[in-house]
N, C-alpha and C positions, 0 to 999 in steps of 0.2 A: 182135806176135813174129815174125817172118823163118819163113817154107815149112821153110828145111834144118835148123834149130837140131836137133840130139840132145835122143836121152830121154833121161831120166835112167838108168844103168847098177840104179840102189841101189833107184832109190821107181816107177819108170819112166813119173813127169812129161813133161809134153813142157811145164815151164815151166821155161827152163832162159839161163842166157847169156854170154856170150864175156864176159870181168875180163880180157884184153891177152895171156894164157901159156896159159893155158885155162876148159873149159865150168865154170857150176860151178849147181849145182838153187834154185829160190827156196823147195820146198820143203822139200825136206831136207841143205839146206846141202853137200851133197855136190860134192866137186869132182874132175873129171876129163877124158883127153882121151879123144877117137871117134875118134879116129886108129889110139888104145896100142890090142897086145892081147888081149883079154878074158884073162883069170884062164883055163888049164881044170884046175893043178894037181886042184881038187876041196878043200885043204885050208884047212883057217877056221881065217880071220887074227887074232888077238886083238891089236885097238887099246888103249891107254892114252886119256885122258880126255882129251886133246890130239892125239892121230892116232898117234902114234908105235906103230911094230908092239913086241908082244912077243915074244921067247922063254923058255923055261925057263932059270932059271937067272938071269935078270935081278934086275938091282933097285928095289925103286921104293918112291914113297911115300904114305903118303897127303893126300890133295888139302883132305879133308872129316874132323873127324869123324865116326863113325862108333859108333852105337849095338847094342854086341850083343845078335838079340830072346834071351828067357829066359833075361837075370842081368841083372846091375849091372852089368859095364863098359864101361867107351868106351878105343872107340880115339881119343888122339888125332890131331891135324890136324898133320900132318912127322914123324908116326912112319914109320922108313924097315927095311921090311922087303928083307932078303936074302933069292934062292938061291930063286923064284917057280919053279909045278908049272904049269900051261898042263894045261884042264880044258875038258871038254865041259858041261854042266848053266845051271843057272843062274847059280851062283856059278862064274870060270869061273878062276878063281885060287885053287890052296892052298898055302895058306904056314903057319909059324909064329912068332912075335910071345914073344916069352917063354918060348919054349916050350911052350905052348897052339898047339893044333892049329885054328886058322884055313880059313874060304869063304869071298874077298872078290869080288865086281863089278872088272873092271877099270876099268866108270868112273869111278873116284869114288880111281882111280892116274894115279903121272906117272913117264915113269920115270924113275931116277935117273941 
């Protein structure tokens, strides 16, 4: 490892490498440009399972079947969810599927 490799802005690991276009952290997989200005807005950014940025009102699709705790309901893979709402908390997406309200984690969704 060379002396001047930047540390990862996500996990602070010093195990990063240059892949030809940007730097990549070998510990968490975060890719970044060390010369880019850091985000100073302080606003949380919600991302789907593939790193696409989500916004209120987006449509998403489930990437795996999800069993709903405390019920016998299983949300099927490929279910499309329209008009999501981003919230802070453990489950960061509020939505309605077939008229029922659900809280989902963005890591199980992909932007449609």
